[in-house]
C-alpha positions as CSV (number, residue, x, y, z in Angstrom):
1,M,36.4,11.6,62.3
2,S,39.1,8.9,62.7
3,R,40.9,7.4,59.7
4,Q,39.4,3.9,60.6
5,K,35.8,5.2,60.5
6,L,36.4,7.0,57.2
7,L,37.9,3.8,55.7
8,K,34.9,1.8,56.9
9,K,32.5,4.2,55.3
10,V,34.4,4.1,52.0
11,L,34.4,0.3,52.0
12,I,30.7,0.1,52.7
13,K,29.9,2.5,49.8
14,G,32.3,0.6,47.6
15,V,30.6,-2.8,48.4
16,G,27.2,-1.2,47.8
17,L,28.2,0.1,44.4
18,A,29.8,-3.2,43.4
19,T,26.6,-5.0,44.4
20,V,24.5,-2.6,42.3
21,A,26.9,-3.0,39.4
22,T,26.7,-6.8,39.7
23,I,22.9,-6.9,39.8
24,A,22.8,-4.5,36.7
25,N,25.3,-6.7,34.9
26,T,23.4,-9.9,35.7
27,S,20.2,-8.3,34.5
28,L,21.9,-7.2,31.3
29,V,23.3,-10.7,30.7
30,Q,19.9,-12.2,31.2
31,Q,18.4,-9.8,28.7
32,Q,21.2,-10.6,26.2
33,E,20.5,-14.3,26.6
34,V,16.8,-13.8,25.9
35,I,17.5,-11.9,22.6
36,E,18.8,-14.5,20.2
37,E,18.9,-12.4,17.1
38,V,18.5,-8.9,15.9
39,V,17.7,-8.4,12.2
40,V,17.9,-4.9,10.6
41,V,16.4,-4.6,7.1
42,G,16.9,-1.4,5.1
43,S,15.5,-0.1,1.9
44,R,18.8,0.7,0.2
45,A,19.0,-2.7,-1.5
46,S,15.6,-2.3,-3.0
47,L,16.3,1.2,-4.3
48,M,19.6,0.0,-5.8
49,G,17.8,-3.0,-7.4
50,A,15.2,-0.7,-8.9
51,L,17.8,1.7,-10.3
52,Q,19.8,-1.1,-11.8
53,K,16.7,-2.4,-13.6
54,Q,16.0,1.1,-15.0
55,R,19.6,1.4,-16.2
56,A,19.5,-2.0,-17.9
57,S,16.2,-1.3,-19.7
58,D,16.2,-0.2,-23.3
59,K,13.1,1.9,-22.6
60,V,12.3,4.9,-20.4
61,S,10.9,3.2,-17.4
62,G,10.3,3.5,-13.6
63,V,10.6,0.6,-11.2
64,V,9.4,0.0,-7.6
65,D,11.1,-3.0,-6.0
66,S,10.4,-4.8,-2.7
67,D,12.9,-4.8,0.1
68,A,15.0,-7.7,1.3
69,I,12.0,-9.4,3.0
70,G,9.5,-8.7,0.2
71,N,7.8,-5.7,1.7
72,F,6.5,-2.5,0.0
73,A,5.9,0.7,1.8
74,D,2.3,1.0,0.5
75,I,-0.8,-1.2,0.8
76,N,-1.7,-1.3,-2.9
77,V,-0.3,-1.0,-6.4
78,A,-1.5,2.5,-7.1
79,E,0.0,3.9,-3.9
80,S,3.3,2.3,-4.7
81,L,3.5,3.6,-8.3
82,R,2.9,7.1,-7.0
83,R,6.6,7.1,-6.1
84,I,7.7,7.0,-9.7
85,S,8.4,10.3,-11.5
86,G,6.0,11.2,-14.2
87,I,3.2,9.2,-12.6
88,M,-0.1,10.9,-11.4
89,V,-2.5,8.9,-9.3
90,E,-6.3,9.6,-9.1
91,N,-7.6,9.1,-5.6
92,D,-10.9,7.7,-4.4
93,Q,-11.7,8.2,-0.7
94,G,-8.1,9.0,0.1
95,E,-6.6,5.9,-1.6
96,G,-4.9,5.8,-5.0
97,R,-7.0,4.1,-7.7
98,Y,-6.2,5.0,-11.3
99,V,-2.7,5.7,-12.7
100,S,-1.9,8.3,-15.4
101,V,1.5,8.2,-17.2
102,R,2.8,11.6,-18.1
103,G,-0.7,13.1,-18.0
104,M,-2.3,10.7,-20.4
105,N,-5.7,9.3,-19.8
106,T,-5.9,6.2,-17.7
107,D,-7.8,4.4,-20.5
108,L,-4.7,4.7,-22.7
109,N,-2.5,2.5,-20.5
110,A,-1.9,-1.2,-21.0
111,M,-1.8,-3.5,-17.9
112,T,0.0,-6.8,-17.6
113,I,0.8,-9.3,-14.9
114,N,4.0,-11.2,-15.5
115,G,3.8,-10.0,-19.1
116,V,0.2,-11.3,-19.7
117,S,-2.4,-8.7,-20.7
118,T,-5.1,-8.0,-18.1
119,A,-8.7,-6.9,-18.8
120,S,-10.5,-4.2,-16.8
121,P,-13.3,-5.3,-14.4
122,E,-15.2,-2.1,-15.1
123,D,-17.0,-0.7,-18.1
124,R,-13.9,1.2,-19.2
125,R,-10.4,0.4,-20.4
126,G,-8.6,1.8,-17.4
127,I,-7.9,-0.7,-14.7
128,I,-8.3,0.0,-11.0
129,L,-5.0,-0.6,-9.2
130,D,-6.2,-0.2,-5.6
131,G,-7.6,-3.7,-5.5
132,V,-4.3,-5.5,-5.9
133,P,-2.5,-6.1,-2.5
134,S,1.2,-5.3,-2.7
135,E,2.1,-8.4,-0.7
136,L,1.5,-10.5,-3.9
137,L,4.2,-8.7,-5.9
138,E,8.0,-8.6,-6.1
139,A,8.3,-5.6,-8.4
140,M,6.2,-3.1,-10.4
141,T,7.5,-1.5,-13.6
142,V,6.0,1.4,-15.7
143,Y,7.2,1.7,-19.3
144,K,6.8,5.3,-20.5
145,T,7.9,4.7,-24.1
146,L,6.5,2.4,-26.8
147,T,9.0,-0.1,-28.2
148,P,8.4,-2.9,-30.8
149,N,8.3,-5.6,-28.2
150,L,5.3,-4.0,-26.4
151,D,1.7,-4.4,-27.5
152,A,0.3,-1.7,-29.8
153,D,-2.3,-0.7,-27.3
154,T,0.4,0.9,-25.1
155,I,-0.5,4.4,-26.0
156,G,-0.1,6.2,-22.7
157,G,2.2,3.7,-21.0
158,A,2.6,0.0,-19.9
159,I,2.3,-1.2,-16.3
160,D,3.7,-4.6,-15.5
161,L,3.3,-6.4,-12.2
162,E,5.8,-9.1,-11.3
163,T,4.7,-11.7,-8.8
164,I,6.9,-13.4,-6.2
165,T,8.7,-16.6,-7.2
166,A,11.0,-19.0,-5.3
167,F,14.0,-17.6,-7.2
168,S,13.3,-14.2,-5.7
169,Y,15.1,-15.4,-2.6
170,G,18.4,-17.1,-2.1
171,D,17.1,-19.9,0.0
172,S,13.9,-21.2,1.6
173,F,11.7,-18.3,2.8
174,S,8.6,-17.9,5.0
175,R,6.8,-14.9,6.3
176,I,3.6,-14.3,8.2
177,K,2.2,-10.8,8.7
178,A,-0.7,-9.7,10.8
179,E,-1.6,-6.1,11.5
180,T,-4.5,-3.7,12.0
181,S,-5.1,0.1,12.4
182,Y,-7.3,2.4,14.4
183,N,-8.7,5.7,13.4
184,D,-10.2,8.2,15.9
185,F,-12.5,9.7,13.3
186,S,-14.2,6.4,12.4
187,E,-13.7,4.9,15.9
188,D,-13.2,1.6,14.2
189,S,-10.2,-0.8,14.6
190,S,-11.5,-3.7,12.5
191,N,-9.0,-3.2,9.7
192,P,-7.2,-6.6,9.6
193,K,-4.3,-7.1,7.2
194,L,-3.1,-10.7,6.9
195,S,-0.6,-12.3,4.6
196,A,1.6,-15.4,4.4
197,T,4.5,-16.1,2.0
198,F,6.2,-19.5,1.6
199,A,9.0,-20.2,-0.9
200,N,11.5,-23.0,-1.3
201,R,13.9,-24.5,-3.9
202,W,15.1,-28.1,-4.5
203,D,17.6,-29.7,-6.8
204,L,15.8,-32.0,-9.2
205,N,17.0,-34.0,-12.2
206,G,19.8,-31.8,-13.4
207,G,18.1,-28.6,-12.5
208,E,16.4,-26.6,-9.8
209,F,12.7,-26.6,-9.0
210,G,11.2,-23.7,-7.0
211,A,7.7,-23.2,-5.5
212,A,6.2,-20.0,-4.1
213,L,2.8,-19.5,-2.4
214,V,1.5,-16.2,-1.3
215,L,-1.8,-15.6,0.5
216,S,-3.2,-12.1,1.3
217,D,-6.4,-10.8,2.8
218,Q,-7.1,-7.3,4.0
219,T,-10.1,-5.2,5.0
220,R,-10.2,-1.4,5.5
221,R,-13.1,0.7,6.6
222,I,-13.3,4.4,5.5
223,V,-15.6,7.0,6.9
224,A,-15.7,10.4,5.1
225,H,-17.7,13.6,5.3
226,N,-17.8,15.9,2.2
227,N,-19.2,19.4,1.8
228,E,-19.7,20.6,-1.7
229,N,-20.9,24.0,-3.0
230,G,-21.8,24.7,-6.6
231,G,-20.8,28.4,-6.5
232,W,-19.9,31.3,-4.3
233,G,-20.9,34.9,-4.7
234,D,-19.2,38.0,-3.4
235,I,-19.8,37.2,0.3
236,A,-22.1,34.2,0.4
237,P,-23.0,30.9,-1.5
238,N,-25.3,31.4,-4.5
239,D,-25.7,27.9,-5.8
240,D,-26.7,24.5,-4.4
241,Y,-25.0,23.1,-1.3
242,E,-24.5,19.4,-0.5
243,M,-23.4,17.6,2.6
244,R,-22.4,14.0,2.0
245,F,-21.5,11.1,4.3
246,Y,-19.7,8.0,3.1
247,D,-19.2,4.7,5.1
248,L,-17.4,2.1,3.0
249,E,-15.5,-1.1,3.5
250,R,-12.9,-2.4,1.1
251,D,-11.9,-6.0,1.0
252,R,-8.8,-7.1,-1.0
253,S,-7.7,-10.7,-1.2
254,G,-5.4,-12.7,-3.5
255,I,-3.4,-15.8,-4.0
256,V,-0.3,-16.5,-6.0
257,L,1.1,-19.9,-6.8
258,N,4.3,-20.0,-8.9
259,L,6.1,-23.1,-9.9
260,D,9.4,-22.7,-11.7
261,Y,12.0,-25.2,-13.0
262,V,15.4,-24.0,-14.3
263,A,17.4,-26.7,-16.1
264,D,21.2,-26.8,-16.1
265,S,21.0,-26.2,-19.8
266,G,19.5,-22.7,-19.1
267,N,15.9,-23.6,-20.2
268,N,13.1,-22.2,-18.0
269,Y,9.8,-23.9,-17.4
270,Y,7.1,-22.3,-15.3
271,L,3.5,-22.4,-14.2
272,H,2.3,-19.1,-12.7
273,M,-1.2,-18.7,-11.2
274,F,-2.7,-15.4,-10.0
275,H,-6.1,-14.8,-8.5
276,N,-7.3,-11.5,-7.0
277,E,-10.7,-10.3,-5.6
278,Y,-11.8,-6.8,-4.7
279,V,-15.1,-5.8,-3.0
280,D,-16.0,-2.2,-2.4
281,E,-19.2,-1.9,-0.3
282,K,-20.4,1.6,0.2
283,W,-23.2,3.4,1.9
284,R,-23.8,7.1,0.9
285,A,-26.1,9.7,2.4
286,K,-26.7,13.1,0.9
287,W,-28.4,16.2,2.1
288,E,-28.8,19.0,-0.5
289,T,-30.3,22.5,-0.5
290,R,-31.0,24.1,-3.8
291,D,-33.1,26.7,-5.7
292,G,-33.3,29.1,-2.7
293,L,-29.6,29.8,-2.8
294,E,-29.8,30.6,-6.5
295,D,-33.0,32.7,-6.5
296,N,-32.9,34.6,-3.3
297,A,-30.5,37.0,-1.6
298,P,-29.2,35.7,1.8
299,V,-30.0,37.2,5.1
300,I,-26.6,37.4,6.8
301,N,-26.1,37.3,10.5
302,G,-22.4,37.0,11.3
303,N,-21.3,33.6,9.8
304,V,-24.9,32.4,9.3
305,F,-26.6,32.7,5.9
306,S,-30.4,32.3,5.7
307,Y,-32.3,31.8,2.4
308,A,-36.0,31.8,1.7
309,N,-37.9,29.1,-0.2
310,S,-35.1,26.6,-0.2
311,K,-35.7,23.0,-1.2
312,V,-34.0,20.1,0.6
313,D,-33.3,16.7,-1.0
314,T,-32.1,13.7,0.9
315,E,-30.7,10.5,-0.6
316,G,-29.4,7.2,0.7
317,K,-27.5,4.8,-1.5
318,S,-25.9,1.4,-0.9
319,S,-23.7,-0.4,-3.4
């Protein structure tokens, strides 16, 4: 091959590579022009803020703080408080509901929202905490020791929920969230979770006025199958056996409207409003065998146990 032909081939390949590089660079530039801003939000600031509050407290306490854009990792208060040491959470259908502080009964805890005592919606003193959406809150604090400034009914511990205010953010803030989830087991994707947060601050008559509005609405469907046995002998069941089916839908909604005015003199004036609704609709079906398992020896065939004279009860319940 002559030197001229070799040079021609090299030039052709060089031009081709340059063209490909130019096209790739042009595409990259176009992509860079489309992306105006990339925001990375971490959880370190929220962890540091929670630790700082614990250090500054004159009580033994645990704090769960929201991140820089007001998000919590969990969907309700009980699930969030599970992250604090010394806290045990009682589940209902896979979701945290009641909170126990250092093993004390849930009924011995006191519950406040922005420092104001809250009554239980049930016929017990313990308060369900799976009905409060986490989007309404800025921080959650659990006080594990009783001090003179706490109410005397704080036997087990005190749980305080702090709602979002305009002074939670450095400037005007707005956020709209929409999400859903799908579960193969229930084959249902109608689990909408919607929330909107708006906050702003204005200079007003020698002070600063702030307003914050938070709206939240979420629905979650849960399908569960439970098998329960009253007892087991040496090789086979010897007590009643139940198969249960649960189909429930939980609706959580809430609204927070907080108005705050901070005067230059240092005085604070505020009007805080909080409303929360929780609906738990459940349908339960039960199939139970009894008596025969207790009174008769089983006929065993591999993994199959047969009993004579068994009674079967069925039950359907909606609430």
